[in-house]
N, C-alpha and C positions, 0 to 999 in steps of 0.2 A: 505494499499500500504506499508505502514512503521509506526511503533509505534504511531508517532502522527498524521497518514494521513488516516484514515478511508476512505473505498469506499463508505459507504452507502448500499452497497448490502449485504443483509441476506436472509438466507434461513432457511426453518422451516421441512424441512423434507428432504429424501436424493434424490429423484427426483428433487424438486426444487434445491438443491444443484450442481446436474448433469449440469442443465440448465444454474444455475447460474456462473458457470465455463465459459462458453464461451462469457459470457458478461465481465469479470473482466477483468482488463491489466493481462497479463501473469506475470508483476513483483509482483503482489499482489499474485499471486497464490505460486509462488516460494516462497515468504517471509514466507509466512504462513504454508507451507509444511516444509520448513526448521526450523521452530520455533517449529514445532509440534502441532501448532493450529487446524488443520483439523482433524488430529490424536485423539486427546484428545476430540474433539467436537464428533466424531463417535464414540468415545469408552464410552465417560463418559454419551452425550446428548441422542445420538441416539442408544446407545447402542449395535453397531456394532462393536466388537473388532474384527472380522473377517476381514474386511474391514479396520480398523486401522493398524491393522498389515501388510496388503497389502500397505497401504499409508506410513508406517514407510521405507518402502524400499526406498522411494525417498528420504528421509530426506537430505542423502549424495550425492546426485545427480550432477552432472556437466553437465548437459543438458541446453542447452538455454532455458530460460523463457519460450519462446512459446512451446518448444518441449516437456518441464515438464509439464504446462499444458494441453498439450492432451494425454501424458500419464496418468495424473491425471484423467481427464476427461474419456478416454477409462475405466479406471477401477473403477471408481465410474459407469458409465453406463453400466458395464458389471456386477457389483454388483445388481444394479435395475432391470435386465434382468434377474438375478440368482432368487432374492425373488419374483420377479411377476410370473416366473416360478412354484416358490414353491408353490405360493398362490395358483395358477391357478390348481395344482396338487393336493393340498389339500382338501378333503372331509368334509363336516361340519358334525360336529357329532349332533345324534338325543339324 
């Protein structure tokens, strides 16, 4: 929630991250978006530079925390759907 107030909620995958976004306080989401924490995690740990760039667009947002959380969730969920569709369309190599 703040520098010295962790939520104790973690995500180990993009799908889990999308689910956790709906569980945490909107203030926490706003805090981490504005600091660039989510963007760094997405880019450096998850390896999804595309989504990290999309999230960067929220960094200077003036939206209320609840609305920002919804926008972030929508973006992450859309990316999960994109990646799932791409995997479903991929043919296994022989």
